[in-house]
N, C-alpha and C positions, 0 to 999 in steps of 0.2 A: 504494500500500500504506500503510495507516494502522495504527499500533500505539498502545496506551495504556499506562498504568503497570502494569496487571496483566501485559501482555506483557513489559514491562521486567523485572518480577520474575522471570518465567519464563525470560528470557534468561540470568539470573545464578543460577538454580538454587534459591536460597533467600533468606530475608529478610536474612540477614547479608551475602551477596554483593551483593544489590540495594542495601542501605543504603550500603555502601562505594562502589558504582558511582554511586549517586545523588549523593554528595558530590563525586565526581570530575566528574560531569556538570555540577553547579552551578558548580564552579570554572572549568570550560571555558567555560560560558555567561558568567559574570561577567568573564572575561578579555576577552570581546568587548564586553560592555555598558560596561565601564570601561576601554576600550582606552587605553593610554598610562600607566595607573596600576599600581602593584604589586598583584598579586592572588595570594594564596598560600593553599593548603590546609594545615591544621595536622594533624600526625600525631596519630592517635587514641591517647590515654593519659590517665590520671588527672592532673588539674592542668593541662588544656589551656586553662584560662581561659574555658571556655564558648564557644569559637570552633571552627567547622568550616572556614570560609573567611573571610579578611579582605581588605579593600581599603584600601591606604594604607601609610604608614610606621609600623609597629608601634613603640610606645614613643617616637615622635618627634612625630607629629601625631595628632589624633583620627582613628579608623579606622571604616570601615563593617564591621560584623560580620554574617556570613551564618551563620545556624544552620540546618542541614539535618536535618530529622526525617522519616524514611521512614514516615510514618503513612499507610497505604494504605486500610485498611478500618475502622479504629477510631480514634475521637477522643474518648476518655472521660477519666475523672479521672486515670488514670495518665499519659496523654499531656499533659494540661493541667499536671500537676505537673512533668513534664520541661521543658515550655516555661518555666514560672515559674522553675525552678531554673537553667536555662541563661541566661536573661535576667539574673537577679540576680547570678550568678557573673561575667558579663561586665561589667555596669555598675558593679559594686563592686570591680573589679580594681584593684590598685595598680600594675600593669605597663603599662597603657594606658588611654586615654580613648575612650569610644564616641561616635562622631558619629551613626551610625544603626545600628539593629538590625533585621535582615531575617530573617523566618522563611520557609523554603521547605519545602513539603509537597506530596506527590503527590495528596493527597485533595482533595475538594471539601466544604466545610463546609455542614451543613444550617442551618436557621433558628436552632435553639437553640445550635448550636456557634458560629455567627456572632455571636449575641448575647453569648455568653461572651467571645469574642475581643475585640469592640469595647469591652465594659465593662472587661475587664482592661487593654486598651491605653490607654483613657482614664484609668484609675486610675494606671497607671505613668507616663504622660506628665505627668500632673498632679504626681505625687510628685517627678519629676525636673525639673519646670519646663521641659518641652520642648514642641514643637508636634507635630502628628499625624504629621509625616514621620519623627519619631524612631523610631517602631516601625511596621513594615509586614509584610505577608504576601504571598507569591507562591504561589498554589494550583496544583494540577496542571494545570488548563486554561491558566492564564497562562504557566506554565513551558513547556508544549508550544508555545504560540504564540510565545514568545521563541526557543525552539530553532529553529523554522521561520523566524522573522524573520532570525536570524543565520546561517542555513544549516547548523545543527548537528543538525537532527532526524534525518536519515538515519544520521549517525554515532552519535548517542547511542542510538538504538533499533535499531542494527545492520541497517538496511534495505539499506545498501550491500553487506553480505555476501550478503544474499538475492538482490540483483540480480546480483551477480557469479556466484553459483551458477547462477542461471537462464541467464545468458549462456553459461557453460561447458557446461551441459547441452544448450542449443540448438545450440551449436557441434559437440558430439560426436554428438548425435542429432537432426539436422535433419529437419524434416517434408518429405517428398519428394512431388512431384507425379507421379502415375502417368499415363502417356500410352497411346495406342492402345487405348482402351477399346472393347469390342465392344458398342456401343450406338449407335443412331441419334439418341438424344436430344441436341440441340445445347446444352441447358442444364445438362448433367451435368458436374460437376467433382469429381474424387475425389483425395484425398490420403491417404497412409498412411506408416507408418514401416517398411514391408517393402521388400525388394529383389527379391522374387520377381516376375518378369514375367508369369508364367502365371496369376496370381490376379486375377480381375476382379470388381468389385463395382459395382452401380449401383442407383439409385432411379428409379422411373418417376414422372413428374409428370402429374397429371390435366390434360387440355387446358382444362378449365373453371375451373382455379384458378391464380392467380398468386401466388407466394410465394417467399421466400428462406429457406433454412434451413441449418444446419450441425449435424453430429452426430459425436461421438467415441465409438466403441465398440471396446473391446479394441485401443486404439492406432490405430484406423482413423478418419480424418477424411473425412467426406462432405459436400460442399457443393453446393447447388442455387441457381443464380442466375437471375433473370428478366430 
């Protein structure tokens, strides 16, 4: 089962819920990526210093700032302004020093958006006399790959819940094999979810055709093997 960021949004009902869950998911991910280092999510409020998640000892050593922006379908001027503002607030803070600034977004940038990003990044790294590693981006595909790499994908996208529901359903409503069919066809196998012993169903196979098939109709599973 594969889910993407649109599925993620649907799991949390609306953009606000998805935004909050996205920040928590990023915190969980970077706890694994930077295992052994302090990783903390910052409570959302005005004056949060332009930080969603940080890695390191805040106010003691230079920190890695993780900025989570749940930009799913749109990456326009409004979104670019938010990125610029968040970066400026963080790097100009008097409370901490930024070692690296990482933007996490669920979207994938197109050509023009990538061009804007790299031009803006190069401008800012030059202004602050830093190298390219100072500012980076993790897009939606890269984040999903990282969740899978660190074994977090099923948890983040709630696939474990779906698997458990399927397991419970199959335990409560197992598919049963029906025996004693009134047919001479040796290749007929029939399964259904009924307990009635007096209902028989079968398919005839032409002698000149060899094939395998299965069919589910009204909770009846019919299989033919060669």
